[in-house]
C-alpha positions in Angstrom: 211.5 99.2 -71.5 212.9 95.8 -70.8 211.6 92.7 -72.6 209.9 91.5 -69.4 207.5 94.5 -69.6 208.9 96.2 -66.5 210.2 99.7 -67.0 212.7 99.3 -64.2 214.7 96.2 -63.4 215.0 94.8 -59.9 218.5 96.3 -59.4 217.1 99.8 -60.0 214.3 99.3 -57.5 216.9 98.2 -54.9 219.1 101.2 -55.7 216.2 103.6 -55.3 215.3 102.0 -52.0 218.9 102.4 -50.7 219.1 106.0 -51.9 215.9 106.9 -50.0 217.0 105.3 -46.8 220.4 106.9 -47.0 218.9 110.3 -47.5 216.5 109.8 -44.6 219.4 109.0 -42.3 221.3 112.0 -43.7 218.3 114.3 -42.8 218.2 113.1 -39.2 215.8 110.1 -39.2 216.6 107.7 -36.4 215.1 104.9 -38.5 213.3 104.5 -41.8 211.8 102.0 -44.2 210.8 102.2 -47.8 209.1 100.2 -50.5 209.4 100.8 -54.3 207.1 99.0 -56.6 206.0 98.8 -60.2 203.3 96.9 -62.0 201.5 96.6 -65.3 198.7 94.6 -66.8 196.1 94.1 -69.5 192.4 93.4 -69.1 190.1 92.5 -72.1 186.3 92.1 -71.9 184.1 90.6 -74.6 180.4 90.9 -74.3 177.9 89.4 -76.8 180.7 88.6 -79.1 182.0 92.1 -79.4 185.0 93.7 -77.7 183.6 95.8 -74.9 186.8 97.1 -73.2 190.5 96.8 -73.5 192.3 98.3 -70.5 196.0 98.7 -69.9 197.4 99.7 -66.5 200.9 100.7 -65.5 201.6 101.8 -62.0 204.6 102.7 -59.9 205.2 104.2 -56.5 207.4 104.6 -53.5 206.3 104.9 -49.9 208.7 105.9 -47.2 208.2 105.9 -43.4 210.6 107.8 -41.2 211.0 107.8 -37.4 212.3 110.5 -35.1 212.6 108.4 -32.0 209.0 107.2 -31.6 207.4 109.8 -33.8 206.5 108.5 -37.3 205.8 110.2 -40.6 204.9 108.7 -43.9 204.7 110.0 -47.5 204.6 108.6 -51.0 205.1 109.5 -54.6 204.9 108.0 -58.1 207.8 110.2 -59.3 211.1 108.4 -59.3 213.3 111.5 -60.0 215.9 112.3 -57.4 214.2 115.6 -56.4 210.8 113.9 -56.0 212.2 111.2 -53.8 214.1 113.6 -51.6 211.0 115.8 -51.3 209.0 112.8 -50.3 211.5 112.0 -47.5 211.4 115.6 -46.4 207.6 115.5 -46.3 207.6 112.4 -44.2 210.1 114.0 -41.7 207.9 117.1 -41.5 204.9 114.9 -40.6 206.9 113.0 -38.0 208.0 116.2 -36.3 204.3 117.2 -35.7 203.2 113.7 -34.7 202.8 112.6 -31.1 205.3 110.0 -29.9 204.0 106.4 -29.7 205.9 103.9 -27.7 204.8 101.1 -30.0 206.0 102.8 -33.2 209.1 101.6 -35.0 210.6 99.2 -37.4 210.2 95.4 -37.0 212.6 93.9 -34.5 215.9 93.2 -36.3 216.1 89.6 -35.1 212.8 88.8 -36.7 213.8 89.9 -40.2 214.1 87.3 -43.0 217.5 86.0 -43.8 216.6 83.3 -46.3 214.6 83.8 -49.5 213.3 80.6 -51.0 212.2 80.7 -54.7 208.4 80.3 -54.5 207.7 80.6 -58.2 205.4 83.6 -57.8 206.2 85.2 -61.2 205.1 83.7 -64.5 205.1 86.2 -67.3 202.3 85.6 -69.8 203.2 88.0 -72.6 199.6 87.7 -73.9 198.9 89.6 -77.2 195.7 91.6 -77.0 194.4 89.7 -80.1 194.9 86.4 -78.3 193.2 87.8 -75.2 190.2 88.7 -77.3 190.1 85.2 -78.7 190.2 83.6 -75.3 187.5 85.9 -73.9 185.3 85.2 -76.9 185.8 81.4 -76.5 184.8 81.7 -72.8 181.6 83.5 -73.6 180.7 81.3 -76.6 181.1 78.2 -74.3 178.6 79.7 -71.9 176.0 80.4 -74.6 176.5 76.9 -76.0 175.3 75.2 -72.8 171.6 76.0 -73.2 169.3 78.3 -75.1 168.1 79.6 -71.7 171.4 81.5 -71.4 169.8 84.7 -72.8 172.3 87.4 -72.0 175.8 88.1 -70.8 177.7 90.5 -68.7 180.8 89.6 -70.5 183.9 87.4 -70.3 187.2 88.8 -69.1 190.8 87.8 -69.5 193.2 89.6 -67.2 197.0 89.4 -66.8 198.9 91.4 -64.1 202.6 91.5 -63.2 204.5 93.4 -60.6 207.7 93.6 -58.6 209.0 95.5 -55.6 211.9 96.1 -53.3 211.5 96.7 -49.6 214.3 97.9 -47.3 214.8 99.4 -43.8 217.6 100.9 -41.8 218.2 97.6 -40.0 220.0 96.6 -43.2 217.2 94.6 -44.7 216.7 94.8 -48.5 214.8 92.3 -50.6 212.1 92.0 -53.1 210.7 89.8 -55.9 208.3 89.8 -58.9 204.9 88.2 -58.9 202.0 87.7 -61.4 198.3 87.1 -61.3 196.3 85.9 -64.3 192.5 85.1 -64.6 189.5 84.2 -66.7 186.0 85.2 -65.6 182.5 85.1 -67.1 179.1 86.2 -66.0 175.8 85.3 -67.8 172.1 85.6 -67.4 169.6 82.7 -67.7 165.9 83.0 -68.3 162.9 81.4 -69.9 162.5 84.1 -72.5 162.5 87.9 -73.0 159.1 88.2 -71.4 160.3 86.4 -68.2 162.4 89.3 -66.8 161.3 88.7 -63.2 162.5 85.1 -63.4 166.0 85.8 -64.8 169.0 84.6 -62.8 172.6 85.7 -63.0 175.7 83.8 -62.0 179.4 83.7 -62.8 182.6 81.8 -62.5 186.3 82.5 -62.6 189.7 81.0 -62.2 192.9 82.7 -61.1 196.5 81.6 -60.8 200.1 82.9 -60.7 200.9 80.8 -63.8 198.6 81.0 -66.8 199.4 77.4 -67.5 197.6 76.4 -64.3 194.3 78.1 -65.3 191.3 76.1 -66.2 190.4 76.5 -69.9 188.3 79.6 -70.8 185.7 77.2 -72.2 185.3 75.4 -68.9 185.0 78.7 -67.1 182.2 79.9 -69.4 180.5 76.5 -69.2 180.6 76.6 -65.4 179.2 80.1 -65.3 176.3 79.0 -67.5 175.5 75.9 -65.5 175.5 77.9 -62.3 173.0 80.4 -63.7 170.7 77.7 -65.2 170.5 75.9 -61.9 169.1 79.0 -60.2 166.1 79.3 -62.5 162.6 79.0 -60.9 164.0 79.9 -57.5 161.4 80.3 -54.8 161.1 81.6 -51.3 160.9 79.3 -48.2 159.2 79.7 -44.9 161.2 80.9 -41.9 162.8 78.0 -40.1 165.9 76.7 -38.3 168.0 74.1 -40.1 171.5 73.1 -40.9 173.3 75.3 -43.4 176.0 74.2 -45.9 178.2 77.0 -47.1 179.3 76.2 -50.6 183.1 76.5 -51.1 182.5 79.6 -53.2 181.3 81.5 -50.1 182.7 79.4 -47.2 186.0 81.3 -47.1 184.1 84.4 -45.9 183.7 82.6 -42.6 187.5 82.3 -42.4 187.7 86.1 -43.3 185.6 87.0 -40.2 187.9 84.9 -38.0 191.1 86.5 -39.4 189.6 90.0 -38.8 188.6 89.1 -35.3 192.1 87.7 -34.3 194.1 90.4 -36.1 196.1 92.8 -34.1 194.2 96.0 -34.9 190.9 94.5 -33.8 192.4 93.0 -30.7 194.2 96.0 -29.3 191.3 98.3 -30.1 189.0 95.8 -28.3 186.7 95.7 -31.3 186.6 92.0 -31.7 184.2 89.2 -30.6 187.2 87.0 -30.0 189.2 89.0 -27.4 191.6 87.0 -25.3 190.8 83.9 -27.4 194.5 82.6 -27.6 194.6 79.1 -26.2 190.8 78.8 -26.0 188.4 76.6 -27.9 186.6 78.8 -30.5 185.7 76.2 -33.1 184.4 72.7 -33.1 187.2 70.2 -32.2 187.4 68.9 -35.8 188.7 72.3 -37.0 192.3 72.8 -38.0 193.6 75.9 -39.8 197.1 76.5 -41.0 198.9 79.6 -42.4 201.4 78.4 -45.1 203.5 81.2 -46.5 205.8 79.1 -48.6 203.4 77.2 -51.0 204.9 77.2 -54.5 202.8 79.5 -56.8 200.6 80.3 -53.8 198.4 83.4 -54.1 199.4 84.4 -50.5 203.0 83.2 -50.5 206.0 85.2 -49.5 209.3 84.8 -47.7 208.7 87.9 -45.6 205.8 90.1 -44.7 205.3 93.8 -45.4 207.8 94.8 -42.7 210.5 92.3 -43.8 209.7 89.8 -40.9 210.4 86.2 -41.9 207.3 84.1 -42.5 206.9 80.5 -41.3 204.4 77.7 -41.4 202.1 77.6 -38.3 198.8 76.1 -37.1 196.5 79.0 -36.2 193.8 76.7 -35.0 194.4 73.1 -33.8 191.5 70.9 -32.5 189.3 73.9 -32.5 191.7 75.9 -30.2 193.2 79.2 -31.3 197.0 78.8 -31.4 198.0 82.2 -32.7 196.9 85.7 -33.8 197.8 87.7 -37.0 200.1 90.4 -35.8 202.4 93.0 -37.3 205.0 94.8 -35.3 202.9 97.7 -34.1 199.9 95.6 -33.0 202.1 93.0 -31.4 203.7 95.7 -29.2 200.3 97.1 -28.3 199.4 93.6 -27.1 202.7 92.9 -25.4 203.6 90.2 -27.9 205.9 89.8 -30.9 205.1 90.0 -34.6 203.8 86.8 -36.2 205.0 87.8 -39.7 201.5 88.9 -40.7 202.0 92.6 -41.4 199.7 92.8 -44.4 197.4 89.9 -43.4 197.4 86.2 -43.6 199.4 84.2 -46.2 197.9 81.0 -47.6 195.4 80.3 -44.9 194.2 76.7 -45.2 191.1 75.2 -43.5 191.8 71.4 -43.5 189.0 69.2 -44.6 187.4 66.4 -42.6 187.5 64.0 -45.5 184.0 64.3 -47.1 183.4 65.3 -50.7 180.5 67.6 -51.6 178.0 64.7 -52.2 178.8 63.4 -48.7 178.2 66.8 -47.2 174.8 67.0 -48.8 174.0 63.6 -47.3 175.2 64.8 -43.9 173.1 68.0 -44.3 170.1 65.8 -45.1 167.5 68.5 -44.8 168.5 72.1 -44.9 170.0 75.0 -46.9 172.9 75.0 -49.3 174.1 78.6 -49.6 175.9 79.6 -52.8 175.6 83.4 -52.7 175.8 85.9 -49.8 174.7 89.5 -50.0 175.1 92.5 -47.7 177.5 93.2 -44.9 175.4 92.2 -41.8 178.2 91.0 -39.6 179.0 92.8 -36.3 182.7 92.4 -35.6 182.3 93.3 -31.9 179.5 90.9 -31.0 179.8 88.3 -33.7 176.2 88.7 -34.7 175.7 87.5 -38.2 172.8 88.2 -40.6 173.2 88.2 -44.3 171.0 87.9 -47.4 171.5 84.6 -49.2 170.5 82.5 -52.1 171.1 78.8 -52.9 169.2 75.5 -52.8 166.9 73.7 -50.4 168.1 70.1 -49.7 165.8 67.2 -48.9 167.0 63.7 -48.1 170.6 64.6 -48.9 169.8 65.9 -52.5 169.2 69.3 -54.0 165.5 69.8 -54.3 165.0 73.3 -55.7 166.7 76.8 -55.8 165.8 79.4 -53.2 166.2 83.2 -53.1 165.3 86.2 -51.1 166.2 84.7 -47.7 168.3 85.8 -44.8 170.5 83.5 -42.7 171.3 84.6 -39.1 173.2 83.4 -36.1 176.3 84.4 -34.1 179.8 83.6 -35.3 180.7 82.1 -32.0 177.9 79.6 -32.2 178.5 79.0 -35.9 182.2 78.2 -35.4 181.4 75.8 -32.6 178.7 74.3 -34.7 180.9 73.3 -37.6 180.0 69.7 -38.3 182.1 68.9 -41.4 184.5 70.6 -43.9 184.6 69.4 -47.5 187.5 68.5 -49.6 186.1 70.5 -52.6 188.7 73.2 -52.0 188.8 76.3 -54.1 192.1 78.0 -54.6 190.9 81.4 -55.8 192.5 83.4 -53.1 194.7 83.4 -50.0 192.0 81.9 -47.8 191.2 78.4 -49.0 188.7 75.8 -47.9 186.0 73.4 -49.0 182.3 73.7 -48.2 181.5 74.1 -44.5 178.5 72.5 -42.8 177.1 74.3 -39.8 174.7 72.3 -37.6 172.0 75.0 -37.2 171.1 78.5 -38.2 168.0 80.7 -38.5 166.7 81.0 -42.0 164.3 83.9 -42.5 162.0 83.7 -45.5 158.3 84.2 -46.0 
């Protein structure tokens, strides 16, 4: 094992990829692509001051797709021996022979493949000893309990470190890869007024994640934030059914972006299972909305010089002045739609919803009277019609200030109306994933309570 922690170096992954592609050609494939990957990590959880779990993971695998004209076959293995790799290629070829031809099947167009590979600083090895991970997780949980005696229990504090690398190649001559890392702290605690007040207990959590451990918030601040969030939810009540503005806190607002991405992704569009069919060039959002896909952000959780098919990625505005400027397409879905790949095989990159300048306090003032949502439950979203109905919890706001916590409510509307009804986007951006935004204020929704 190398000192980086990887069993195989990048040159070996490249060599394995070349060998697989060469053998596929030798066996009659008209085209092929392959990806070889390896990853490892460590996850430590401390609960109530005791080590609850120590998990180590180490994974590797190779996936190969072969084409016989427009017939495609795919197979994979975790065995890197020469025989296993050749058997995998043979299995993929066997599948292709019995698969119906598809005019849209095939590798990405050669002229779209990446030729430049900027250093995006995606790999930062932590080398965290397990003893130190236990100390960090313990400090995280202790900080939560230190906030208030009403923090009565814990679901644990977790420290996780993950590293991986891969090589992707195809018979157009493309071959590239890179290492990446993902490290995190998380904590979940329970607040209550005492052991006899089980019905009034509230749970909440917090976490931070980054490519570089040096960019993480301190474990103490993560634990403290988790405790504060749980405490604020004590004495939650129900409210009467009403219609009012709804402010989606930044912790849940990115889910609105996720519904949009799904609706304008190739698979949903060519299957006609989207509420945003034929939306290109049309106003879908309020005019104040601008959304950009930025694949080259340094240390970005969604960054990459190329997508899962080797297509070069580039910065683009997906929504401008509320109007949809582009879809999220891989090669297959693009061909089905009579278009070209947008470099999004595998999904969006760093999708950024640009703020309208207000901080969170200003958004509360603008909300004035309505609901602040901090938690969403259930999956009540119809991707075909856009109908939206989800369980929620959060806070009732009066005169621009949080009045009291609420629970056991449902918020409902239609995503088309919700997108057009966006009144403001906060600058309280969370960078916990590849879809990043601040809090989102929607002018009106139905809130179902008592």
